C-alpha positions in Angstrom: 11.1 1.6 -17.2 8.1 -0.3 -17.3 8.6 -4.3 -17.0 9.5 -5.6 -20.4 7.8 -8.9 -19.6 4.4 -7.0 -19.4 4.9 -4.1 -21.8 6.2 -3.6 -25.3 8.8 -1.0 -25.9 7.5 1.1 -28.9 10.2 3.9 -28.7 12.5 5.8 -29.3 10.6 9.2 -30.1 12.2 12.5 -30.8 11.0 15.3 -28.9 9.6 17.0 -31.8 7.2 14.2 -32.5 5.9 14.5 -28.9 5.3 18.1 -29.2 3.2 17.4 -32.4 1.3 14.7 -30.6 0.6 16.5 -27.3 0.6 20.2 -28.4 3.6 21.1 -26.2 6.1 23.6 -27.3 10.0 23.2 -26.7 11.4 25.9 -24.4 14.6 25.3 -26.4 13.8 24.4 -29.9 17.3 23.2 -30.4 16.4 19.9 -28.3 13.8 18.7 -30.9 16.1 15.9 -32.1 16.5 14.3 -28.7 15.1 11.0 -28.4 13.6 9.4 -25.4 12.7 5.6 -24.9 10.3 5.7 -22.1 8.1 7.6 -19.6 9.0 7.8 -15.9 8.0 9.4 -12.8 10.3 12.1 -11.4 12.0 9.8 -8.9 13.2 7.2 -11.4 13.7 9.3 -14.5 16.9 9.0 -16.5 18.5 10.4 -19.7 16.5 8.4 -22.1 13.1 9.1 -20.2 10.5 11.8 -20.3 8.6 12.9 -17.1 6.2 15.5 -16.1 5.8 17.8 -13.3 2.3 19.3 -12.3 2.5 19.7 -8.6 4.3 22.5 -6.9 5.3 20.1 -4.0 7.6 18.3 -6.3 9.6 21.3 -7.4 12.7 20.3 -5.3 12.5 16.9 -7.0 12.4 18.4 -10.4 15.3 20.5 -9.8 17.6 17.4 -9.5 15.7 15.2 -11.9 18.1 13.1 -14.2 15.3 13.1 -17.0 16.1 13.9 -20.5 12.9 15.8 -20.9 9.8 16.9 -18.8 6.4 18.4 -19.6 5.8 21.4 -17.5 3.6 24.4 -17.3 5.3 27.8 -18.4 5.8 28.8 -14.7 8.0 25.9 -13.9 10.4 25.8 -16.7 13.0 27.4 -14.4 13.0 24.6 -12.1 14.4 22.0 -14.4 18.1 21.4 -14.7 19.9 22.1 -17.7 20.2 18.5 -18.8 16.4 18.2 -18.9 14.6 19.6 -21.9 11.3 21.4 -21.1 8.1 20.7 -23.1 5.8 23.6 -22.1 2.2 22.6 -22.0 -0.9 23.6 -20.2 -1.8 20.3 -18.8 1.6 18.2 -18.1 -0.2 15.2 -17.0 -2.3 14.9 -20.0 0.6 15.2 -22.1 2.5 12.5 -20.1 -0.3 10.1 -20.6 -0.2 10.7 -24.2 3.4 10.1 -24.7 2.9 6.8 -22.4 0.5 5.5 -25.0 3.0 6.4 -27.7 5.9 4.6 -26.0 4.5 1.6 -24.4 1.9 -1.0 -25.1 0.6 -3.7 -22.8 1.3 -7.1 -23.8 -2.1 -9.2 -24.4 -3.3 -12.4 -25.5 -3.5 -12.8 -29.4 -6.6 -13.9 -31.0 -4.5 -16.7 -32.8 -2.5 -17.7 -29.6 -2.9 -21.3 -28.3 -4.5 -21.6 -25.0 -1.4 -22.7 -23.4 1.3 -20.8 -25.0 4.4 -22.9 -25.9 6.6 -20.1 -24.7 5.2 -20.5 -21.2 7.3 -22.1 -18.6 5.3 -24.8 -16.6 7.1 -27.0 -13.9 6.2 -30.5 -13.2 3.2 -31.5 -11.1 1.2 -28.3 -12.3 -2.6 -29.1 -12.6 -4.3 -27.1 -15.3 -8.0 -27.3 -15.3 -10.4 -27.1 -18.5 -10.5 -24.0 -20.1 -7.3 -22.3 -18.5 -5.2 -19.9 -20.8 -1.6 -19.4 -20.1 0.3 -16.6 -22.1 3.7 -16.4 -23.7 6.5 -16.1 -20.9 4.2 -16.9 -18.2 5.9 -19.2 -15.5 4.0 -21.5 -13.2 6.0 -23.2 -10.2 5.7 -26.9 -9.3 2.6 -28.3 -7.3 0.5 -25.3 -8.4 -3.2 -25.7 -9.4 -5.1 -23.3 -11.9 -8.8 -23.7 -11.8 -11.2 -24.0 -14.6 -11.3 -21.0 -17.1 -8.7 -18.9 -15.3 -6.6 -16.7 -17.4 -2.9 -16.2 -16.7 -1.5 -13.3 -18.8 1.8 -12.8 -20.7 4.9 -12.7 -18.5 3.0 -13.5 -15.2 5.2 -15.5 -12.7 3.4 -17.9 -10.2 5.5 -19.5 -7.6 5.2 -23.0 -6.2 2.2 -24.8 -4.5 -0.1 -22.0 -5.3 -4.0 -22.5 -5.7 -5.7 -20.4 -8.2 -9.4 -21.2 -8.2 -12.0 -20.9 -11.0 -12.3 -17.9 -13.4 -9.4 -15.9 -11.8 -7.6 -13.4 -14.1 -4.0 -12.6 -13.3 -1.9 -10.1 -15.3 1.2 -8.0 -14.9 1.8 -9.8 -11.6 4.4 -11.8 -9.7 3.2 -14.1 -7.3 5.3 -15.9 -4.5 4.9 -19.6 -3.1 1.8 -20.8 -1.7 -0.3 -17.9 -2.7 -4.3 -18.6 -2.5 -6.6 -16.7 -5.0 -10.3 -17.6 -4.8 -12.7 -17.6 -7.6 -13.4 -14.6 -9.7 -10.7 -12.5 -8.4 -9.0 -9.9 -10.6 -5.3 -9.5 -10.1 -3.3 -6.8 -12.3 -6.1 -4.9 -14.0 -5.4 -1.3 -14.7 -6.1 1.1 -11.7 -8.4 3.9 -11.7 -6.7 7.1 -13.4 -8.0 9.7 -15.6 -6.6 13.2 -16.7 -8.5 16.0 -18.5 -7.2 16.9 -22.0 -8.5 19.2 -24.9 -11.0 16.6 -26.0 -12.2 15.4 -22.4 -10.9 12.8 -20.3 -8.3 10.2 -21.3 -7.1 7.2 -19.2 -3.7 7.4 -17.7 -1.8 4.1 -18.7 -0.8 1.9 -15.8 2.6 0.9 -16.2 3.4 -1.0 -12.9 2.8 -4.4 -11.5 1.3 -6.3 -8.9 3.5 -8.3 -6.2 1.9 -10.8 -4.1 4.5 -12.4 -1.7 4.5 -15.8 -0.1 1.3 -17.1 1.4 -1.0 -14.3 0.7 -4.5 -15.1 0.3 -7.0 -13.3 -1.9 -10.7 -13.7 -1.5 -13.5 -14.4 -4.2 -14.2 -11.6 -6.5 -11.7 -9.3 -4.9 -9.7 -6.6 -7.3 -6.1 -5.8 -6.9 -5.0 -3.1 -9.3 -1.4 -2.9 -10.8 0.6 0.3 -10.0 0.4 3.2 -12.1 4.1 3.2 -12.5 5.3 1.8 -9.1 4.1 -1.7 -7.9 1.2 -2.5 -5.9 2.6 -5.0 -3.2 1.0 -7.3 -0.8 3.3 -8.6 1.9 3.8 -12.2 3.1 0.9 -14.1 4.8 -1.5 -11.4 4.4 -5.2 -12.5 4.2 -7.7 -10.4 2.2 -11.4 -11.6 2.4 -14.0 -11.6 -0.6 -15.1 -8.4 -2.4 -12.0 -6.3 -1.3 -10.7 -3.4 -3.6 -7.1 -2.6 -3.4 -6.0 0.4 -5.8 -2.9 1.0 -7.6 0.4 1.7 -5.9 -0.8 0.4 -2.4 1.9 -1.0 -0.3 0.5 -3.6 2.3 2.6 -5.0 4.8 2.9 -8.6 6.4 0.5 -10.7 8.3 -2.5 -8.1 7.7 -6.0 -8.9 7.6 -8.8 -7.1 5.8 -12.6 -8.3 5.9 -15.1 -8.2 3.0 -16.2 -5.0 1.4 -13.0 -3.2 2.3 -12.0 -0.4 -0.1 -8.4 1.0 -0.2 -7.7 3.9 -2.6 -4.7 4.4 -4.5 -1.1 4.9 -2.9 -2.1 3.9 0.6 0.7 2.4 2.8 -0.3 -0.3 5.5 2.2 -1.6 8.0 2.6 -5.1 9.1 -0.1 -6.7 11.2 -2.8 -4.2 10.5 -6.6 -5.5 10.9 -9.2 -3.9 9.0 -12.9 -4.6 9.7 -15.6 -5.4 7.1 -16.5 -2.4 4.6 -13.6 -0.2 5.8 -12.9 2.5 3.4 -9.5 4.3 3.4 -8.8 7.5 1.2 -5.9 7.7 -0.8 -2.1 8.4 -0.1 -2.6 7.8 3.7 -0.4 5.5 5.9 -1.7 3.1 8.3 0.8 2.2 11.0 1.8 -1.2 11.9 -0.4 -3.1 14.1 -3.3 -0.6 13.8 -6.8 -2.0 14.1 -10.0 -0.3 12.2 -13.4 -1.2 13.1 -16.1 -2.2 10.5 -17.4 0.6 8.4 -14.7 3.0 9.4 -14.0 5.7 7.0 -10.4 6.7 7.3 -9.5 10.2 5.9 -6.2 10.7 8.0 -3.1 8.7 8.8 -3.4 6.3 11.7 -0.5 5.9 14.2 1.0 2.5 14.8 -0.9 0.1 17.1 -4.0 2.5 17.6 -7.4 1.3 17.2 -9.8 3.6 15.4 -13.3 3.5 14.3 -16.4 5.6 12.8 -16.8 8.0 10.2 -14.8 9.9 9.8 -12.6 7.5 11.7 -10.8 8.7 15.1 -9.5 6.8 18.0 -11.9 4.3 19.4 -12.4 6.2 22.7 -13.3 9.4 21.1 -15.7 7.7 18.9 -17.4 5.9 21.5 -17.8 9.0 23.7 -19.3 11.1 20.6 -21.8 8.2 19.9 -22.9 8.1 23.6 -23.3 11.8 23.5 -25.3 11.8 20.3 -27.5 9.0 21.7 -28.1 11.2 25.1 -29.1 14.1 22.9 -31.6 12.4 20.8 -33.3 11.1 23.8 -33.0 7.5 22.5 -32.7 5.4 25.9 -31.5 2.3 24.2 -28.8 4.1 22.3 -28.0 6.1 25.3 -27.7 3.2 27.5 -25.5 1.3 24.9 -23.4 4.3 24.2 -23.0 4.9 27.9 -21.9 1.2 28.7 -19.5 1.3 25.8 -17.9 4.6 26.8 -17.3 3.2 30.4 -15.9 0.1 28.9 
């Protein structure tokens, strides 16, 4: 279930109410009085949760789900176990998103709240600059500094000896010790997710968190989105430059470095010690192995094995890329490019 520090529980709700709300139909009308309290993905579902199935690749997961109910298309009803009520609908992801809006509400700062909530827990030797806002239930560890006009949302936990610079916003996040976040960074905002429905696109609720482990550094004006349901996590001592975008559900290892203008799409996994040059772009749901290196402006559209160095667009092993660049230079008749490319190829 979504972390109650960050999301209000608006349930329970009956399946009959959800069918009226989403336009779904119950495969078994006798299950209409069944109640659910939360939405969930298939892997983490339980008897009091409702999930969805829209991808044939997840049929095996659906067959063993413990969910109390599931939105499915007509052809997938038979895949669900007997304990799981089927809500049949043309667009399961849309129905799931609608149910999530009904069951969960993000905790936000209220208009009448004091700038520093009396319900926040602030240890000794914390320095709060002018204009700082700290929400209810937030925790800030000893020796930490919060810069001018920064906003620490409800429930956020910040460890000890952290450095949060000016105009930073942090929500739906848990930070370890010695974390440094430079000016203008946005931690924990909603990731990019939308799904089509009868009236057009609706936003998919982002019900996860951001986890920044000890020693992480986040550069100025960088954005790290909270998870769609699972967490977005950054491992110990990873260093992130300015103007970097990290999408929802990414899992980045320890001691990684990524230079400015890097963009990482959702659900990317990056192993320990990986190095990303400036303006690298990584497509969603890929795996970058431990110790891999990607040259500046590399466009990654496939997995990269551990320890390899890739570059170019589409990114490929560095020697393949250099040979290709040398060949293109020779074919174009550019003597400078050919000489440069040939020299690189030999190296």
